[in-house]
C-alpha positions as YAML, in Angstrom:
chain: A
units: angstrom
residues:
- id: 1
  name: MET
  ca: [-0.11, -0.16, 0.13]
- id: 2
  name: THR
  ca: [1.37, 3.67, -1.15]
- id: 3
  name: ARG
  ca: [1.74, 5.81, 1.67]
- id: 4
  name: THR
  ca: [1.02, 9.35, 1.18]
- id: 5
  name: LEU
  ca: [2.70, 12.77, 2.52]
- id: 6
  name: HIS
  ca: [2.52, 16.58, 2.18]
- id: 7
  name: ILE
  ca: [5.65, 18.39, 2.13]
- id: 8
  name: ILE
  ca: [5.33, 21.78, 2.65]
- id: 9
  name: SER
  ca: [8.02, 24.14, 1.08]
- id: 10
  name: HIS
  ca: [9.46, 27.33, 2.14]
- id: 11
  name: ASP
  ca: [10.22, 28.02, -1.23]
- id: 12
  name: VAL
  ca: [10.30, 26.58, -4.86]
- id: 13
  name: PRO
  ca: [12.72, 23.88, -4.38]
- id: 14
  name: TYR
  ca: [14.05, 23.63, -7.72]
- id: 15
  name: PRO
  ca: [16.66, 24.71, -9.68]
- id: 16
  name: LEU
  ca: [19.12, 23.41, -6.89]
- id: 17
  name: ASP
  ca: [21.24, 26.94, -6.47]
- id: 18
  name: TYR
  ca: [20.96, 27.30, -2.77]
- id: 19
  name: GLY
  ca: [21.60, 24.86, 0.51]
- id: 20
  name: GLY
  ca: [17.91, 25.05, 1.73]
- id: 21
  name: VAL
  ca: [16.23, 24.01, -1.62]
- id: 22
  name: ILE
  ca: [19.05, 21.51, -2.45]
- id: 23
  name: ASP
  ca: [18.15, 19.69, 1.02]
- id: 24
  name: ILE
  ca: [14.58, 19.97, -0.02]
- id: 25
  name: PHE
  ca: [14.71, 18.71, -3.66]
- id: 26
  name: CYS
  ca: [16.96, 15.93, -2.10]
- id: 27
  name: THR
  ca: [14.80, 14.88, 0.08]
- id: 28
  name: ILE
  ca: [11.61, 14.67, -2.29]
- id: 29
  name: ARG
  ca: [13.57, 12.72, -4.27]
- id: 30
  name: ALA
  ca: [14.89, 10.11, -1.53]
- id: 31
  name: LEU
  ca: [11.28, 9.86, -0.18]
- id: 32
  name: HIS
  ca: [10.11, 8.97, -3.88]
- id: 33
  name: GLU
  ca: [12.78, 6.44, -4.28]
- id: 34
  name: SER
  ca: [11.88, 5.14, -1.04]
- id: 35
  name: GLY
  ca: [8.00, 4.31, -2.44]
- id: 36
  name: ILE
  ca: [6.48, 7.76, -0.52]
- id: 37
  name: SER
  ca: [4.18, 9.48, -2.58]
- id: 38
  name: VAL
  ca: [4.61, 13.30, -2.11]
- id: 39
  name: ILE
  ca: [2.23, 16.10, -2.23]
- id: 40
  name: LEU
  ca: [4.18, 19.25, -2.21]
- id: 41
  name: HIS
  ca: [3.03, 22.77, -1.77]
- id: 42
  name: CYS
  ca: [5.58, 25.43, -2.27]
- id: 43
  name: PHE
  ca: [5.71, 29.14, -1.65]
- id: 44
  name: ASP
  ca: [6.69, 30.89, -5.27]
- id: 45
  name: TYR
  ca: [8.22, 34.59, -5.33]
- id: 46
  name: GLY
  ca: [9.89, 34.38, -8.37]
- id: 47
  name: ARG
  ca: [11.26, 31.15, -9.40]
- id: 48
  name: GLY
  ca: [8.23, 29.81, -11.00]
- id: 49
  name: GLU
  ca: [6.75, 26.40, -11.84]
- id: 50
  name: GLN
  ca: [9.32, 23.71, -12.43]
- id: 51
  name: ALA
  ca: [8.40, 20.86, -14.56]
- id: 52
  name: GLU
  ca: [11.38, 18.59, -12.41]
- id: 53
  name: LEU
  ca: [9.50, 18.20, -9.53]
- id: 54
  name: ASN
  ca: [6.79, 16.39, -11.18]
- id: 55
  name: ARG
  ca: [8.98, 13.82, -11.55]
- id: 56
  name: TYR
  ca: [8.89, 12.85, -8.03]
- id: 57
  name: CYS
  ca: [5.54, 14.42, -6.89]
- id: 58
  name: SER
  ca: [2.18, 13.06, -6.90]
- id: 59
  name: GLU
  ca: [0.98, 16.65, -7.14]
- id: 60
  name: VAL
  ca: [2.10, 20.05, -7.00]
- id: 61
  name: HIS
  ca: [1.02, 23.02, -5.12]
- id: 62
  name: TYR
  ca: [2.13, 26.65, -6.04]
- id: 63
  name: TYR
  ca: [1.34, 29.51, -3.40]
- id: 64
  name: THR
  ca: [2.00, 33.15, -3.64]
- id: 65
  name: ARG
  ca: [4.11, 34.63, -0.49]
- id: 66
  name: GLN
  ca: [2.39, 38.10, 0.52]
- id: 67
  name: GLU
  ca: [5.76, 40.14, 0.69]
- id: 68
  name: GLY
  ca: [6.20, 43.51, 1.93]
- id: 69
  name: HIS
  ca: [3.72, 44.94, 4.03]
- id: 70
  name: LYS
  ca: [0.98, 42.47, 2.97]
- id: 71
  name: GLY
  ca: [3.03, 39.88, 4.80]
- id: 72
  name: PHE
  ca: [3.97, 41.82, 7.90]
- id: 73
  name: SER
  ca: [2.58, 41.02, 11.25]
- id: 74
  name: PHE
  ca: [3.59, 42.71, 14.66]
- id: 75
  name: LYS
  ca: [2.89, 39.49, 16.57]
- id: 76
  name: LEU
  ca: [4.57, 36.41, 14.11]
- id: 77
  name: PRO
  ca: [7.84, 36.66, 12.51]
- id: 78
  name: TYR
  ca: [7.63, 38.12, 8.98]
- id: 79
  name: ILE
  ca: [8.77, 34.67, 7.28]
- id: 80
  name: VAL
  ca: [6.19, 33.04, 8.95]
- id: 81
  name: SER
  ca: [3.51, 35.42, 8.59]
- id: 82
  name: SER
  ca: [4.20, 36.08, 4.83]
- id: 83
  name: ARG
  ca: [3.51, 32.78, 3.83]
- id: 84
  name: ALA
  ca: [-0.32, 32.51, 5.95]
- id: 85
  name: ASN
  ca: [-2.46, 31.17, 3.09]
- id: 86
  name: CYS
  ca: [-6.09, 29.94, 3.73]
- id: 87
  name: ALA
  ca: [-6.16, 28.05, 0.35]
- id: 88
  name: LEU
  ca: [-2.85, 26.14, 1.33]
- id: 89
  name: LEU
  ca: [-4.77, 25.47, 4.78]
- id: 90
  name: GLU
  ca: [-8.08, 23.84, 3.04]
- id: 91
  name: ARG
  ca: [-6.44, 21.61, 0.89]
- id: 92
  name: LEU
  ca: [-4.43, 20.36, 3.72]
- id: 93
  name: LEU
  ca: [-7.69, 19.09, 5.43]
- id: 94
  name: GLN
  ca: [-9.15, 17.21, 2.58]
- id: 95
  name: ASP
  ca: [-7.35, 14.47, 3.91]
- id: 96
  name: ASP
  ca: [-5.62, 13.35, 7.29]
- id: 97
  name: PHE
  ca: [-1.84, 12.19, 5.35]
- id: 98
  name: PRO
  ca: [0.91, 13.34, 7.83]
- id: 99
  name: ILE
  ca: [2.73, 16.59, 7.04]
- id: 100
  name: LEU
  ca: [6.50, 17.59, 6.97]
- id: 101
  name: ILE
  ca: [6.90, 21.00, 7.23]
- id: 102
  name: GLU
  ca: [10.02, 22.29, 5.67]
- id: 103
  name: GLY
  ca: [10.90, 25.30, 8.21]
- id: 104
  name: ILE
  ca: [9.81, 27.73, 10.58]
- id: 105
  name: HIS
  ca: [8.77, 29.29, 7.60]
- id: 106
  name: CYS
  ca: [5.98, 27.00, 6.93]
- id: 107
  name: THR
  ca: [4.47, 26.34, 10.03]
- id: 108
  name: TYR
  ca: [1.78, 29.37, 10.52]
- id: 109
  name: LEU
  ca: [-0.95, 25.73, 10.27]
- id: 110
  name: LEU
  ca: [0.48, 25.64, 13.82]
- id: 111
  name: ASN
  ca: [-1.70, 28.20, 14.97]
- id: 112
  name: ASP
  ca: [-4.82, 26.57, 13.53]
- id: 113
  name: GLU
  ca: [-6.89, 24.63, 16.47]
- id: 114
  name: ARG
  ca: [-7.64, 22.14, 13.47]
- id: 115
  name: PHE
  ca: [-4.43, 20.69, 13.15]
- id: 116
  name: ARG
  ca: [-3.86, 20.01, 16.72]
- id: 117
  name: LYS
  ca: [-4.44, 16.16, 16.51]
- id: 118
  name: ARG
  ca: [-2.55, 15.78, 12.71]
- id: 119
  name: LYS
  ca: [0.56, 14.00, 12.67]
- id: 120
  name: MET
  ca: [2.89, 16.13, 11.40]
- id: 121
  name: ALA
  ca: [6.71, 17.03, 12.10]
- id: 122
  name: LEU
  ca: [8.97, 20.07, 11.46]
- id: 123
  name: ARG
  ca: [12.34, 20.14, 9.71]
- id: 124
  name: LEU
  ca: [14.79, 23.17, 10.24]
- id: 125
  name: PHE
  ca: [16.81, 24.36, 8.26]
- id: 126
  name: ASN
  ca: [18.94, 26.70, 11.24]
- id: 127
  name: VAL
  ca: [17.79, 27.57, 14.72]
- id: 128
  name: GLU
  ca: [16.35, 30.75, 13.02]
- id: 129
  name: SER
  ca: [16.77, 33.17, 15.93]
- id: 130
  name: CYS
  ca: [20.33, 32.56, 16.13]
- id: 131
  name: TYR
  ca: [20.52, 32.81, 12.22]
- id: 132
  name: TYR
  ca: [19.12, 36.07, 12.24]
- id: 133
  name: GLN
  ca: [21.00, 37.67, 14.63]
- id: 134
  name: HIS
  ca: [24.14, 36.32, 13.29]
- id: 135
  name: LEU
  ca: [22.55, 38.06, 10.00]
- id: 136
  name: TYR
  ca: [22.00, 41.67, 12.22]
- id: 137
  name: ARG
  ca: [25.60, 41.64, 13.26]
- id: 138
  name: HIS
  ca: [27.08, 40.79, 9.95]
- id: 139
  name: GLU
  ca: [24.98, 43.17, 7.88]
- id: 140
  name: ARG
  ca: [25.97, 47.09, 6.77]
- id: 141
  name: SER
  ca: [22.73, 48.43, 6.02]
- id: 142
  name: LEU
  ca: [21.29, 49.93, 8.91]
- id: 143
  name: ILE
  ca: [17.35, 49.19, 7.52]
- id: 144
  name: LYS
  ca: [18.66, 45.41, 7.28]
- id: 145
  name: LYS
  ca: [19.81, 45.22, 10.47]
- id: 146
  name: ALA
  ca: [16.55, 46.95, 11.72]
- id: 147
  name: TYR
  ca: [14.76, 44.17, 10.22]
- id: 148
  name: TYR
  ca: [17.10, 41.37, 11.18]
- id: 149
  name: LEU
  ca: [16.87, 42.24, 14.74]
- id: 150
  name: ASN
  ca: [13.18, 42.76, 15.00]
- id: 151
  name: GLU
  ca: [12.88, 39.41, 13.12]
- id: 152
  name: SER
  ca: [15.32, 37.61, 15.82]
- id: 153
  name: ARG
  ca: [13.43, 38.86, 18.66]
- id: 154
  name: LEU
  ca: [9.72, 37.78, 17.31]
- id: 155
  name: LEU
  ca: [12.04, 34.25, 15.75]
- id: 156
  name: LYS
  ca: [12.96, 33.43, 19.79]
- id: 157
  name: ASP
  ca: [9.46, 33.79, 21.19]
- id: 158
  name: TYR
  ca: [7.93, 32.23, 18.79]
- id: 159
  name: GLU
  ca: [10.56, 29.00, 18.36]
- id: 160
  name: SER
  ca: [10.00, 28.73, 22.32]
- id: 161
  name: ARG
  ca: [6.00, 28.58, 21.97]
- id: 162
  name: ILE
  ca: [6.17, 26.23, 19.02]
- id: 163
  name: ALA
  ca: [8.76, 23.67, 19.93]
- id: 164
  name: GLY
  ca: [6.88, 21.52, 22.35]
- id: 165
  name: THR
  ca: [3.65, 21.65, 20.41]
- id: 166
  name: ILE
  ca: [5.19, 18.94, 17.52]
- id: 167
  name: PRO
  ca: [8.25, 16.64, 16.90]
- id: 168
  name: VAL
  ca: [11.53, 18.44, 15.36]
- id: 169
  name: LEU
  ca: [14.06, 17.30, 13.46]
- id: 170
  name: THR
  ca: [17.03, 19.36, 13.25]
- id: 171
  name: LEU
  ca: [20.48, 19.37, 10.96]
- id: 172
  name: SER
  ca: [22.38, 19.06, 13.83]
- id: 173
  name: ASP
  ca: [23.30, 17.99, 16.94]
- id: 174
  name: ARG
  ca: [23.82, 21.55, 18.04]
- id: 175
  name: ASP
  ca: [20.83, 22.63, 17.22]
- id: 176
  name: ARG
  ca: [19.14, 19.38, 18.55]
- id: 177
  name: ASN
  ca: [20.77, 20.89, 22.17]
- id: 178
  name: ILE
  ca: [19.31, 24.51, 21.44]
- id: 179
  name: TYR
  ca: [16.04, 22.97, 21.15]
- id: 180
  name: ARG
  ca: [15.90, 21.01, 24.16]
- id: 181
  name: GLU
  ca: [17.46, 22.94, 26.46]
- id: 182
  name: LYS
  ca: [16.78, 26.71, 25.39]
- id: 183
  name: PHE
  ca: [13.32, 25.80, 23.94]
- id: 184
  name: ASN
  ca: [12.20, 22.53, 25.91]
- id: 185
  name: ALA
  ca: [11.71, 20.97, 23.05]
- id: 186
  name: LYS
  ca: [9.59, 17.35, 24.30]
- id: 187
  name: SER
  ca: [10.61, 15.54, 21.10]
- id: 188
  name: VAL
  ca: [13.72, 16.58, 19.10]
- id: 189
  name: HIS
  ca: [16.02, 14.08, 17.01]
- id: 190
  name: THR
  ca: [18.62, 15.04, 14.31]
- id: 191
  name: VAL
  ca: [18.10, 13.84, 10.83]
- id: 192
  name: GLN
  ca: [21.13, 14.66, 8.64]
- id: 193
  name: ALA
  ca: [20.70, 16.54, 5.21]
- id: 194
  name: PHE
  ca: [19.87, 14.94, 2.22]
- id: 195
  name: LEU
  ca: [22.52, 15.82, -0.65]
- id: 196
  name: PRO
  ca: [22.69, 15.49, -4.07]
- id: 197
  name: TYR
  ca: [26.25, 13.67, -4.06]
- id: 198
  name: GLU
  ca: [26.17, 9.63, -4.02]
- id: 199
  name: GLU
  ca: [29.97, 8.99, -3.87]
- id: 200
  name: VAL
  ca: [33.29, 10.72, -2.97]
- id: 201
  name: ARG
  ca: [34.21, 12.13, -6.24]
- id: 202
  name: SER
  ca: [37.91, 13.91, -4.25]
- id: 203
  name: ASN
  ca: [40.88, 13.87, -6.60]
- id: 204
  name: GLU
  ca: [44.17, 12.73, -5.46]
- id: 205
  name: GLY
  ca: [47.52, 14.85, -6.26]
- id: 206
  name: ILE
  ca: [47.39, 18.41, -6.30]
- id: 207
  name: GLY
  ca: [45.55, 21.19, -7.12]
- id: 208
  name: SER
  ca: [46.52, 24.92, -7.62]
- id: 209
  name: PHE
  ca: [44.65, 27.34, -6.10]
- id: 210
  name: CYS
  ca: [42.70, 27.74, -2.66]
- id: 211
  name: LEU
  ca: [38.94, 28.33, -2.60]
- id: 212
  name: TYR
  ca: [36.00, 29.85, -1.07]
- id: 213
  name: HIS
  ca: [32.77, 29.53, -2.44]
- id: 214
  name: GLY
  ca: [29.26, 30.95, -1.20]
- id: 215
  name: ASN
  ca: [26.17, 32.82, -2.35]
- id: 216
  name: LEU
  ca: [27.80, 36.35, -2.25]
- id: 217
  name: GLU
  ca: [24.75, 38.37, -1.38]
- id: 218
  name: VAL
  ca: [24.67, 36.97, 2.21]
- id: 219
  name: ALA
  ca: [26.52, 39.41, 4.68]
- id: 220
  name: GLU
  ca: [28.05, 36.75, 6.26]
- id: 221
  name: ASN
  ca: [29.14, 34.99, 3.64]
- id: 222
  name: GLU
  ca: [30.95, 38.58, 1.96]
- id: 223
  name: LYS
  ca: [32.15, 39.29, 5.48]
- id: 224
  name: ALA
  ca: [33.39, 35.80, 5.08]
- id: 225
  name: ALA
  ca: [35.62, 36.41, 1.55]
- id: 226
  name: ILE
  ca: [36.56, 39.42, 2.86]
- id: 227
  name: TRP
  ca: [37.90, 38.33, 5.72]
- id: 228
  name: LEU
  ca: [40.35, 35.75, 4.11]
- id: 229
  name: LEU
  ca: [41.52, 38.58, 1.42]
- id: 230
  name: GLN
  ca: [42.78, 41.35, 4.28]
- id: 231
  name: GLU
  ca: [43.90, 38.76, 7.15]
- id: 232
  name: ILE
  ca: [44.80, 35.96, 5.25]
- id: 233
  name: PHE
  ca: [45.64, 35.71, 1.24]
- id: 234
  name: LEU
  ca: [46.95, 39.57, 0.28]
- id: 235
  name: LYS
  ca: [49.96, 38.66, 2.96]
- id: 236
  name: LEU
  ca: [50.19, 34.82, 2.08]
- id: 237
  name: LYS
  ca: [50.66, 35.74, -2.19]
- id: 238
  name: ILE
  ca: [49.28, 32.45, -2.24]
- id: 239
  name: PRO
  ca: [46.34, 32.08, -5.31]
- id: 240
  name: PHE
  ca: [43.10, 32.66, -4.13]
- id: 241
  name: VAL
  ca: [39.64, 32.33, -5.78]
- id: 242
  name: ILE
  ca: [36.63, 33.64, -4.69]
- id: 243
  name: ALA
  ca: [33.25, 32.20, -6.62]
- id: 244
  name: GLY
  ca: [29.75, 33.20, -5.82]
- id: 245
  name: ARG
  ca: [26.08, 34.90, -6.56]
- id: 246
  name: ASN
  ca: [26.11, 38.38, -7.06]
- id: 247
  name: PRO
  ca: [29.21, 39.59, -5.28]
- id: 248
  name: SER
  ca: [29.48, 43.44, -4.30]
- id: 249
  name: SER
  ca: [31.44, 46.31, -5.82]
- id: 250
  name: ARG
  ca: [33.03, 46.35, -2.30]
- id: 251
  name: LEU
  ca: [34.10, 42.63, -2.62]
- id: 252
  name: GLU
  ca: [35.10, 43.68, -6.09]
- id: 253
  name: ARG
  ca: [37.47, 46.24, -5.38]
- id: 254
  name: ILE
  ca: [39.47, 44.12, -2.32]
- id: 255
  name: THR
  ca: [39.64, 41.37, -4.37]
- id: 256
  name: GLY
  ca: [41.62, 42.99, -7.28]
- id: 257
  name: LEU
  ca: [44.29, 44.42, -4.93]
- id: 258
  name: GLY
  ca: [45.97, 41.45, -4.79]
- id: 259
  name: CYS
  ca: [47.28, 40.16, -8.91]
- id: 260
  name: HIS
  ca: [46.89, 36.57, -7.10]
- id: 261
  name: THR
  ca: [43.70, 36.63, -6.04]
- id: 262
  name: CYS
  ca: [40.55, 36.50, -8.51]
- id: 263
  name: LEU
  ca: [36.70, 36.83, -8.49]
- id: 264
  name: VAL
  ca: [34.30, 34.25, -10.08]
- id: 265
  name: SER
  ca: [30.85, 36.01, -10.20]
- id: 266
  name: ASN
  ca: [27.27, 33.56, -10.61]
- id: 267
  name: PRO
  ca: [29.65, 30.21, -11.82]
- id: 268
  name: GLU
  ca: [26.96, 27.86, -13.28]
- id: 269
  name: ASP
  ca: [26.82, 24.47, -11.25]
- id: 270
  name: ARG
  ca: [29.63, 22.64, -13.54]
- id: 271
  name: GLU
  ca: [31.85, 25.96, -13.48]
- id: 272
  name: LEU
  ca: [31.55, 25.73, -9.46]
- id: 273
  name: ASN
  ca: [32.26, 22.06, -9.15]
- id: 274
  name: ASP
  ca: [35.14, 22.31, -11.51]
- id: 275
  name: LEU
  ca: [36.71, 24.52, -9.33]
- id: 276
  name: ILE
  ca: [35.89, 22.72, -6.40]
- id: 277
  name: SER
  ca: [37.38, 20.01, -7.94]
- id: 278
  name: LYS
  ca: [40.39, 21.59, -9.30]
- id: 279
  name: ALA
  ca: [41.05, 23.90, -5.85]
- id: 280
  name: GLN
  ca: [43.79, 22.65, -3.40]
- id: 281
  name: ILE
  ca: [42.18, 23.99, -0.64]
- id: 282
  name: ASN
  ca: [38.55, 24.57, 0.04]
- id: 283
  name: ILE
  ca: [38.51, 27.25, 2.94]
- id: 284
  name: LEU
  ca: [35.38, 27.60, 4.33]
- id: 285
  name: PRO
  ca: [35.29, 29.37, 7.87]
- id: 286
  name: SER
  ca: [31.66, 30.22, 9.33]
- id: 287
  name: PHE
  ca: [30.43, 32.99, 11.49]
- id: 288
  name: ASN
  ca: [27.22, 31.04, 12.10]
- id: 289
  name: GLU
  ca: [27.23, 27.94, 13.86]
- id: 290
  name: THR
  ca: [23.51, 26.63, 13.49]
- id: 291
  name: GLY
  ca: [22.27, 24.45, 10.62]
- id: 292
  name: VAL
  ca: [24.57, 22.24, 8.49]
- id: 293
  name: LYS
  ca: [26.74, 23.87, 5.82]
- id: 294
  name: LEU
  ca: [26.16, 22.35, 2.32]
- id: 295
  name: LYS
  ca: [29.12, 24.13, 1.00]
- id: 296
  name: LEU
  ca: [31.48, 22.37, 3.32]
- id: 297
  name: LEU
  ca: [29.62, 19.24, 2.24]
- id: 298
  name: ASN
  ca: [29.64, 20.04, -1.54]
- id: 299
  name: ALA
  ca: [34.01, 20.24, -1.04]
- id: 300
  name: LEU
  ca: [33.78, 17.26, 1.23]
- id: 301
  name: PHE
  ca: [32.52, 14.75, -1.32]
- id: 302
  name: ASN
  ca: [34.30, 16.33, -4.18]
- id: 303
  name: GLY
  ca: [37.30, 18.39, -3.31]
- id: 304
  name: ARG
  ca: [40.55, 17.91, -2.08]
- id: 305
  name: HIS
  ca: [41.80, 19.43, 1.92]
- id: 306
  name: CYS
  ca: [39.19, 21.67, 3.69]
- id: 307
  name: ILE
  ca: [40.21, 24.11, 6.19]
- id: 308
  name: VAL
  ca: [37.37, 25.31, 8.56]
- id: 309
  name: ASN
  ca: [37.08, 26.69, 12.04]
- id: 310
  name: ASP
  ca: [35.07, 25.17, 14.68]
- id: 311
  name: GLN
  ca: [31.86, 27.05, 14.21]
- id: 312
  name: ALA
  ca: [31.77, 25.42, 10.71]
- id: 313
  name: VAL
  ca: [31.44, 21.92, 12.02]
- id: 314
  name: ASP
  ca: [30.27, 22.62, 15.77]
- id: 315
  name: GLY
  ca: [27.60, 19.77, 16.51]
- id: 316
  name: THR
  ca: [28.22, 17.62, 12.93]
- id: 317
  name: PRO
  ca: [30.18, 14.61, 12.45]
- id: 318
  name: LEU
  ca: [32.62, 16.52, 10.14]
- id: 319
  name: SER
  ca: [35.47, 17.41, 12.32]
- id: 320
  name: PRO
  ca: [37.76, 14.68, 11.73]
- id: 321
  name: LEU
  ca: [37.51, 15.39, 7.67]
- id: 322
  name: CYS
  ca: [38.67, 19.08, 7.98]
- id: 323
  name: HIS
  ca: [41.65, 21.03, 9.04]
- id: 324
  name: ILE
  ca: [40.44, 23.56, 11.95]
- id: 325
  name: ALA
  ca: [42.05, 26.62, 12.81]
- id: 326
  name: GLU
  ca: [40.63, 29.88, 14.14]
- id: 327
  name: SER
  ca: [42.82, 32.84, 14.14]
- id: 328
  name: PRO
  ca: [44.15, 34.55, 10.34]
- id: 329
  name: HIS
  ca: [47.84, 33.02, 11.40]
- id: 330
  name: ALA
  ca: [46.56, 30.02, 12.47]
- id: 331
  name: ILE
  ca: [45.05, 29.78, 9.35]
- id: 332
  name: GLN
  ca: [48.03, 31.29, 7.41]
- id: 333
  name: ARG
  ca: [49.95, 28.20, 8.92]
- id: 334
  name: VAL
  ca: [47.61, 25.25, 8.10]
- id: 335
  name: VAL
  ca: [47.38, 27.04, 3.86]
- id: 336
  name: GLN
  ca: [50.93, 26.78, 4.07]
- id: 337
  name: GLN
  ca: [51.32, 23.40, 4.88]
- id: 338
  name: LEU
  ca: [48.71, 22.06, 2.82]
- id: 339
  name: TYR
  ca: [49.38, 24.08, -0.26]
- id: 340
  name: HIS
  ca: [52.11, 21.59, -1.27]
- id: 341
  name: LEU
  ca: [50.68, 18.61, 0.35]
- id: 342
  name: PRO
  ca: [49.48, 16.26, -2.17]
- id: 343
  name: PHE
  ca: [45.74, 15.04, -1.30]
- id: 344
  name: GLY
  ca: [45.65, 10.69, -0.84]
- id: 345
  name: GLU
  ca: [44.14, 7.81, -0.68]
- id: 346
  name: GLU
  ca: [43.92, 7.53, 2.99]
- id: 347
  name: GLU
  ca: [42.10, 10.88, 3.49]
- id: 348
  name: ILE
  ca: [39.57, 9.76, 0.70]
- id: 349
  name: ARG
  ca: [39.10, 6.51, 2.69]
- id: 350
  name: LEU
  ca: [38.13, 8.44, 5.63]
- id: 351
  name: ARG
  ca: [35.93, 10.39, 3.87]
- id: 352
  name: LYS
  ca: [33.97, 7.77, 2.64]
- id: 353
  name: LYS
  ca: [34.20, 5.79, 5.58]
- id: 354
  name: ILE
  ca: [32.37, 9.03, 7.52]
- id: 355
  name: LEU
  ca: [30.28, 10.62, 4.77]
- id: 356
  name: HIS
  ca: [28.59, 6.99, 3.79]
- id: 357
  name: GLU
  ca: [27.91, 6.54, 7.78]
- id: 358
  name: HIS
  ca: [25.91, 9.57, 8.23]
- id: 359
  name: PHE
  ca: [24.95, 11.17, 4.62]
- id: 360
  name: ASP
  ca: [23.26, 8.09, 3.44]
- id: 361
  name: ASN
  ca: [20.28, 9.40, 1.25]
- id: 362
  name: LYS
  ca: [18.35, 5.95, 1.66]
- id: 363
  name: ARG
  ca: [18.78, 5.47, 5.05]
- id: 364
  name: ASN
  ca: [18.58, 8.88, 5.99]
- id: 365
  name: ALA
  ca: [14.91, 8.62, 4.27]
- id: 366
  name: GLN
  ca: [14.06, 5.50, 6.09]
- id: 367
  name: THR
  ca: [14.27, 7.43, 9.68]
- id: 368
  name: LEU
  ca: [12.74, 10.42, 8.57]
- id: 369
  name: ILE
  ca: [9.43, 7.92, 7.78]
- id: 370
  name: SER
  ca: [10.02, 6.38, 11.00]
- id: 371
  name: TYR
  ca: [9.00, 9.99, 12.49]
- id: 372
  name: LEU
  ca: [6.07, 10.53, 9.84]
- id: 373
  name: TYR
  ca: [4.01, 7.07, 10.52]
...
């Protein structure tokens, strides 16, 4: 007998051009391959309908997100209130299939008494109140800083209210512990991210540059890129490439200060994967410790040496696969040690062991299903 599941996604989960939708799309595909009939509900605010989703879903429904003042609320976080949709709620009430809510963003239905006895689970991307606090700290625009600070305040209260009302599934043990200890979640478990990579494809030998990649529109990522330039690579004179979406003119200007540093704007998937595989070192510090960094997992599955800080791997099983350094001096020293060190069979063997143990989509799909049926 086919089991059916509703999935609510905060965005249209295709194409696979940022971490949040990559995980959701791969979750849908893994559940489909496990025999689950998926009814997908997603909020569209610019990506449009995607035929690829019909390959893995029995139904796909699109809803308009109420952006700007139409989605504003004094009591609810904007990421939640802007996704309040009566048509979605009425459609969900037509049956009693379980509901997987992807992200705090899609939890408006938890405020509706009609769903109190429904079988549901909430899958988190991050501890959103912490994430928005980090966005506030790293943002330069005063208007955006005010928005992020207020959103973080609303999210902290909102997360504490809903944490005990629904089973919560986190991407990292750190986030699980925050929900358990800070928000008193009654049922919270870690289910690792679902990935588009099935095999470790890292090349042995030596690459020809160091690489940082990420969505450069995000203030935290731009800050990390500029920090690496100013504190590490404009001093080391080792070839350094920054790749990502929509870099600012400020980042372009700072990158241009070095004759050995360059910026690759808006690389397509094939170009970015080529950069990751050819780099000698993927260097991916993080200033935000929540969630799990899919760009780091991409580098571990497909690249050579990886340098990170503690925040990038805290609460994950990835520490043994990375070189960890915190200060600029420590990172410089590790870069100099690794730049001419061949990446070898032993490192690849360890990656296969740990990544396949924790990031097997088929096994993780069965774990996810166990919380829904």
